[in-house]
N, C-alpha and C positions, 0 to 999 in steps of 0.2 A: 549508911550515908544515902540520902535521897538527892535527886536532882530536880531543880525547878527551872524551867525554861521561860525566859522573859523575852517577848517580842511584841512590841506595842501594836503592831498591825495584824496580829494573828486573828483569823476569822474562824468561827466554829459553825458548822451546819446544824440544822435541827436534830439530826441523828446523833450528834456528839463526836463528829470527826473534824480534824483540822481541814478547812476548806482552802481552795485556791491552788494554782499551779505556778505561782511566782517562786523565785529562789528562796525567799524567806519562809513561805509555807512549806516548801519541800524540805528545808533544813530543820524546821520544827518537827516535822514527821520523822525525819531521820534520827534526830536526837531522842525522840520518844521511843523509837525502835531500838536504839543502842542502849538506852537506859530504861528498861521496862519499869512501870510503876511510877514514872516521873510525874511531876506537877507542871501544869502550864499556868503562868501568872496571868490573871485576867481580872475583869471587873467584879465578878461575884462568884461565890461558891457554886460549883456545878459538877456533877458526875458525868463523865464522857466515856467513850469507848476506849478502855485501856489506860485512862489517865483522869486525874481530877483537875479542876480549875479552882484556883484560890487567889484572892487579892494578896498583894505582896505583904500587907500588914498581918495576914494570917499564916504566913510561912514560918515554920519553926526554925530559927536560925541555929539552934543547937545541933540539928541533924541534917541540914540541907545546904547544898551548894547551889547558888543561883547562877545559871549560865545566862549571861546578859547579852542579847544580840543587838541591843541599843546602847552601844558602848559608851557614847559620850556622857550619858547620865548615870554611869556606874557609881559615882560618888553619892548621888541621891539615893540609889538603891541601898548602898552601904548604910546610910544614915537611917533609913526606915528599919532595916534589920537590926541595927545597933540599938534602937530604942527598946527592943524587946529581948535583948541579949542579957543573960545572967552575968553577973560580975565575973570577969576573967575569961569570958568567951568572946571571940572575935567573929564577926560576920564573915561568911565565905562567899566571895563573888569572883566569878571567872568571866572575862570578856571573850566574846566570839566575834572576830572581825571577818565578815563574810562578803564585804563589799569593797569597792575601790576607795581608798582614802582620798583620792583626788576630788571627790564630791564635796569635801570640806575645804573651802577656800577662805572663809572669814577667819581672822586671827583668833576670835573667841572659840570657834569650833575646833580649829587645829590645836590650840593650846589645851582645850578641854580633853580632846582625844589623846594628846600626849600625856597629860596628867593621869588620865584614867588608865592608860596602858602601862604607865610607870608604877602606879599604885597596886594594880590588880593583875594576877596572872592572865596572860592574853594568848588565845589560840587563834591562829590565822588560817585562812582557807587555801593558802599557797605560799611558796617560798617568796614570791614577788611581793605579796601583801605583807608578809612578816618583815621583809627588808624595809619596806616603806614605813611600817610601824616603828621599827628601831630608829630610823632616821628622824621621825617626828618626835619620838621620845627624847632623843639626843638634842634636838634643836629647841624644844619647847619646855623642857624641865631642867631642874638643877642637877648637877653632876651626881650628887648623893642618891637621888631617886633613879636617875638613868642607869647607874651602875648596878642597881638592884632589880631592874626590870626582868621579868620572867616571860619569855615569848617563845611559843612553839608553833609549829605549822605542819600541815600535810595537804596534798592536793585533795580537793573534795571528792573527785571521782564520780562515777555513775553506777547505777545498779545494772550490771551487764545482762542479767536475766530478763530485763524488760525489753531488750532489743528484739524487733520483729524481723521475720524473713523478708528480704527485699522483693518488691515487684515493680519493674520499671514502667513508668507511665508512657502512654502513646505520644503525648506532647511534654517536652521537658518542663519540670517544675522548679522554679526558683523560690526559695524560702527567704522571707524577711526574718532574720534570726534573732528576734527580740520580741518582747510583749509590750514594750513601751516605745513611744516616739519622742523620747527625751532628747534634748540637744546633744548630750554626750554620745548618743547612738548615731548621730548624723543621718537621720532618715531622708533629708533632702538629697544627700549624695547618693544614697541607695536608689531613690526615685529617678534621679537624673541618669545614672548609669544604666539602670534596667530599661528605661524608656529608649535609650540609644541602642541597647542590645536587641530590644524587641523589633526595631526596624530592620534588623539583619537576620534574626532567628525567630521562628515560632516558639513561644514559651507561654507558660502560665505562672503567675506569681501567687503565692499564698502568704497571707499575713494574719496571724492570730494575735489579737491585742486585748489588753485589759479594757474593760468597758469604758472607762473614762477617756481612753485614747481613741476609741472608735469614731468619735465625732470631731476629731481634730482636722485641721485643714489638710495636712499631709495624707491622712487616711481617706478623706473625701476625694482628694485628687487621684490617688491610686485606684480607688474603687470605681471611678468613672470609666476606667478602661475595661473593655469586655474581656480582656485576657487576664484580669486580676480578680482574685477573691480576697476580700477583707472581712473578717468576721471575729466572733468572740473566741475565747480560749476553748479548747476541747473539753468535753464533759468529764473525761477521765484520763488517767495516765496511759491506759491501754489505747485509747483513741489517739492520744498524742503520739505514741510510738508507732501506731499504724500509719499515721499521716507522714511521719518521718521516713517510713519505709518506702514511700514512693517519691521522695524528694530527690531531684537530680543534683542540685547545687544550691549554695547560698552565698550571698555577698555580705561580708562583715564590714561595717563602716565605723565602728565605735572608735573614739579617740583613746579610750582607756577602759580596761577591765581589770578586776582583781583576780579573776580566774578564767571565766568563760564557760560556764557549765552548759549553756544552750548550744554553743559551738561544738563542744566535745560530744554531746548527745547526737547532734546531726552528723558529725564525722563518723561516729561509731555505727550509725544507721546506714552509712554508705554514701552520703552526700559528699560531693566535691566542694571543699570550702575555699573561697577566695577571700584573702585577708589583707588588711593594710599592713605595710611593713613597719610595724611598731613593736616595742619591747614586749607588751602584753601578749601579742600573738606569737612571737618567737618563743616565749616562755612555755607554751603548751604544744609546740610543734617540733618535728625533727629539724635539725640545723640546716638541712638541705631542702626544706619544703619548697616546692616549685611555684606555688600560686600566691605570691606576695606582691602587692602593687604599691607604687609610690605616687601615682597620679591617677585621675579619673580615666584617662585614655588607657593606661595599663590595666585598670580594673575592667574596662569594657572588653579589651582583648582577651583577658584571662577568663572572664565569665563566658564569653562567646565560645572559647575553646572547650570549657567545661560542659557546655550544652550541646556542642556539635561533634565532639570527639571524646565522649565521656570515658569510654573504655581505655583509650590511650592515656587520658589524664589519671585514671586509677592506677595504671601501670607505673606512671611517674611517681605517684604517691608511694607505691611499694618500693621503688628504687630509692626514694628519699629516706625511707626508714631502714634501708639495708636488708630488705626481705619482704615481709608482709606488713603493710601499714596498719591493718586492723589488729594484728598481734601487738604491734608497737603501742597502739592506743590503749588496748586492754591491759597491757602490763603496767602502764603508767597512770591510768585513770580509772582504776577499779575502786569502788567505794569501800571494799573490805579494808583497805589501808587506812581510810578515814576512821572507820569504826574502831579499829585497834588503836590508832594513834590518839583519838580523843579520850578513850577510856584510860589509856596509859598516862596521859597528861593529867587527867583529873586525879588519878591515884597518886601520881608523883607530887602534885601540888597540895593535895588536901588529905592524903592518907586513906 
C-alpha cells in the first residue's frame, strides 16, 4: 500500500524539497517522513528528493491511499480515482483535518465538510478538532451517514530534537506567534497591547510573516517602531528554532485554533506564553496555567510580568504543571505519538 499526500498549496523548491514553513508544508514533510516512498499529488510528474510528484489522474487507485489535506473536496478526489478503478475496487481516501473548522462559516462549506467527514475516514490533529468534526457531521448529514463516520485523532506534537539551547537576550523579545495577519489571529489586539507594554518596559518585537502579509497595514504599522523587527520567514527550520531560543515571551490573540503548533513550539523553546482564556488555549495547557487573560488590560499586565520577572513566571509554569513544565509539554506534545497514531489509523482503516 502506497500513500499519496494531497495538499493544493504545496510548493516544491528547485532542488526537489517541499518548501515553506507554514503548518501545511510542515505536515506534508512529516507525512512523507512517516510514510517513506510516498507520492505528492501535484500538477505534473516529477522526481523529487525521497518522493515523486504525480497528478491525481496518474495515481494508481488499486494500491494507493490518498491522504487529502483539502478535506472539503474529498468527494471530487474520490470521483477522479473512481474513473480509473477496476470493477469491484473502491478508491481509498482519508481526510486529514489539520486546521480549525471555524474557518468554514458558509452553509455550503460546512455541509460539504460534514459530508466529506461522514463518507471518508477522517484523522484530526487534536481531540478538540475531532470533537468539532463529529458535531459538524451530526448536524449536517443524515443519521445513516453520521452513525458510520470513522474519526480518529492525536495531538500533532513537535520534533523535540529540534529544540535549541536557550540564550537569554539583553532586551526581552516578544514574539508575534503566527505567520499570518488574518482576522482570526487578531493582530490589531496584539499591536495595541504590545504598544502599551512598550511604554512601561524596554522590549523588542519579532514578527516573521509570509511574504503576502509583509505589506499589510498592520505589518507596516508595527515595522515603523524602532523596537520592532518585521521580516520574512526564516530560511531554515534550524534558524527558526535558533530564533525561538532567544524569545522571552509571546502574546497569543487568536479567537480560535485547531491545535496551536506554533505556540507549543515557542513554549518548548522556553518562552512564556500569554494566552486568551479560550477553550482552544486551555486544551493545550495545564488546567492551572497562570497566564490566561480575558481583557486587553489583563493581557498587558501578564505580558509585562513575563518580561520583567521572567524567572518567577517560569517557576509559576512549573507549579501549574505539578513539577517541571517542560517535562509536562514534552510528554503531551511529542510528535512520536502522531507518527505512531497516523500509521495505526491508516492500517486500521485500509488494511
